[in-house]
N, C-alpha and C positions, 0 to 999 in steps of 0.2 A: 338504356338498352336500345339497340337498333330496331327499327320497325320490323325487319324480317325476323329478328330473333324473338320479338314479342309475339309475332304471328305464329311462329313455330311453337313457342311455349304454350300458347293458348290452344293450338291444335292438338298437341300432345296430351294436355290435360283433358280436353274434350273427349279424346279417344279413350283415355283411361276411365273417365266417368261413364262412357257408353259401355265399355267392357264390363265394368264392375257394377253396373246399374242395379242389379238385383241384390247386391250385398251391401248397399248403403244403409246408413243408420235409420233412415226414414222409410218404413215399409209402405208400399203402394196400397191404395184402397182395396184392390182385388186380392192382395195377400192378407190384409187385416181381417178379411172375412173368416179366416180360420181361428180368430182370437175372440174371446168373449168381450163384447163391447169394443171390439177393434183394438184392444190394448194388450201388448205383450207383458209377460211377467216383469215386475220392476225389481230393482236392487241387484241386478246382475250386470255390472258394467266393468269392462276391462278392454284394453287396446287390442288384445288378441282375440276378442269375441266379435263375430260378424254375423249379422242376420243373412239367411239365405231364403229367398222365396223359391221353394223347390218347384221347378217347372218341368213338365213332361208332356210331350205331344201337344205343344202349343197352348197349354193351360197351366195356371198355378195349381198346385196340389196340396201343399202345406207349408209351414214355416219352421225353419230350424235356426237355433242360435248355435253357431259353430266355433270351436276353439282351434284356431289355425296353428297354435304352438303344440298343444297336446294331441291334435289331429282326431278329435272326437266331437260329437255334438254334446252341448250342455243340456239341451232339451229339443224335442220336436213338438210342435203344437199343431193340432189337426182337428177336423170335425169328423165325428163318428158317423158312419153310414150303416143303416140296418143291413145285416148280412147273415147268411147261413154259416159263415166262417170258413168257406173254402179258401185254400191257399193257392197262390199263383204258381205256375210251373214254367220252366224253361225261359226264365227272364235273366238276361245277362246282368252281372253286377255293373254298376255305373259309377261315374265320378262327376264332379261338379265343375264345369268350365268357368263358372262365375268366379272361382277362386284363383283363376289364372289370368294374368295380364295379357296373355297371347290368345285368349279365347275370342271367337267371333260369333258365339251363341250364348244365350242365357238359359239353355235347356240342358239337363243332365244327359250324359252320353255314355254308351258302352265303353269299357276300357279298351284301348287300342291293343292290337295283337302283339306289337313289338314294344320296344323300350321308350315309346313316346311319353310314358308316364313320368319320366325324368323331368319333363318340362313343368310339372305341376305338383310334384310330391312334397315340395317344401311347405305347402299350405294345407295339404290334406292327406289322408290315409290312401294307400294304394294296395292292390291285391297282394303284392310281394310282402307287405308287412304281416299278413296273416298266414303266409305259406308255412312257416316253421313255428308258429305260435300254437303248439299242440295242446296246450292247456285251456285254450279259449276257442270259442266259435263266434261267428258274426251274428249279433242280435240286433234287431231293428227296434227303434223307439216308437216309431209309427208303424204298427204291424199290419201286414196285408189283410189279416182276418178282421180288422176293424174297418175295412173298405169293401165296397161292393163293385164299383165300376172297374173293369179290367185294367184301364189305364191308371186309375188311382192305386190299384194294387201294385202294378208294375213300378210305379214311382217310388215305392218304399224300398226298392232294391238299389239304393245308392249308398256308398260308403259314408256319405255325409249324414246318413240316418242310422249309422251302425256303431255299436260299441262292443268291445270284447266281453263276452259273457262265459262264465264257467258252465260247461255243458249240463251238469246236474241241476244247477239253478235255473238255467234257461229252459230246459226240456221238462223238468219235473215240477217246477214251482212257478216260474214267471209265465210260461205259456198257458198254464192252467188258469192263472189269475186273469190273464188277458181274455180268456174265453168266458170266465165268470162275468167280467165287465161287459163283454159283448152281449151275453144273454140278458143281463140286467137292463142295459140300455135298450135292447130290442123290445123288451117286454113293457117297460114302464116309462121310458122317455118319449113323450109325444112330439116334442119339437126338436130343435137342433141341440146336439150335445158337443161341447168343446172339451178336448182332452189335451193336457200337457204332460209329457213323460220325459223325465230327466235323470240325471246321475249325480253322484258325489264321487270325489276322488281323494286319494291320500298319498299320491306320489309313486305308486307302483306303475311300471312302464313295460310295454313290449318293446324289445330292442331288435334292431336289424343291422347287421354289420357293425356291431358295437356302438350303435347310435340309438338314443331314445326316440322311439317313433310314435307310440300310441299309449295314452294313459289308460289304465285299467280301472273301471268304476269300482268303488267300494260298495255303494248301494245303487239300486235303481228305485225310482219313485214315480208315481203317476197320480194325477188328480183329474176328475171330470166335473163339468158344470152343465146342468140341464134344468133350466128354470120352468119349462113347460112339461110337466110330468103328470102321471096318473095318480090322483089323490085317493083313489080307492084301492091302491095296491096293498098287499099284505103288510101288517104292522112290522114284520121282521125286515121288510125292505124300506119302509116309509122313512126311517131316520137317515137313510143313505141318499136322500134328495133334499134340496136341489144339487148338492155336491157331496163328494166323498173322495177318499184318497187311500193309497196304500204304498208300502215300500218294502224292500227286502234286501238281504245281504248277498252280494255276488260271490258266494263261496259254495263249496261242496257240502258244508255242514252248517247247522244253525241258520239256515237260510229261509225259514218259513216267512211267508208274507204277513205283514202287520197291516190290517185295515184300520183306518182312523179318519178323523175329520180333516178338512183342509187346514183349519187353524192349527191343529196339533202337528200336522205334517210340516207346516212352516216352522213351528218351534223345534221340531226334530232337525230340520235342515239348518237352522241357525246354530244348532249345537255341533253339527257334523261337517259343515262345509262353510266356505266363505260367502256370505251374502251380506248386503248392506242392511242398515236398520229399517229401511222402507221396503224390504222384500215383500212381494205380494205375487201370488200365482194368478188369481183372478181379481178383477176389480170388486172391492167390497166382499171378498171371499165368496162371490157368487150368490150373495143374498140380494134379491131384488129390492130396489129402493122402497117400494110400497110395503115391504115386510119388515123393514128396519125400524 
């Protein structure tokens, strides 16, 4: 290969690496802060899955494992902030430039007013995908009511943190459970709480112009880990620490939330979705080494 061609090849690859920097397999230390012991869930590997260090207003906010084929997050991992549960208002929905090779930023951006989304819709969901999806609404895996800082709240309004949810399940069941977790961690978690919230799928899709666009979750699930907690809490809450989990069916009926241990949630996910044998949500199931 001629020297000029080798130079051009290296420059192109350096540009691509720079553009895609925040979606590489190796998460940066600043993004690992949202993960218990700096370690993402294991046993979820596929060429269509990419890590996103979700950045907003010059800071990393949380981590998402995103499926660029099904155009939904597999999970979002974040740290819980003590909050009164207020919801953010007047925040525009955003997209993730990191999933576009034409991007010149690694921060989420508001959707453009015109059809510029055509440049990146191959790798992620866009607002048009939800326009006629009347049976679903946009549900966030990292919810703003689990965040306190206004920028942390705003950062949850990106479609890379969104899955299609049946309105009755979202509004009557899942939102209520998110608030239960908020109050529990507010009251009894003394240190940092790590939360991973994800989905299972079974092939159902939202279509646009006769093309499969977004996978519809069959279940939503969530687990938290807080190793520094109040040991004097009521007995009714004591067994829910240092970790606990829940899941629910994303349907209008039979959608009650099931609360369970992290270990049993793993067993449920191994039965209902594809994960590898080494699947683990938290290192050691969030049991501190001194307690094992």
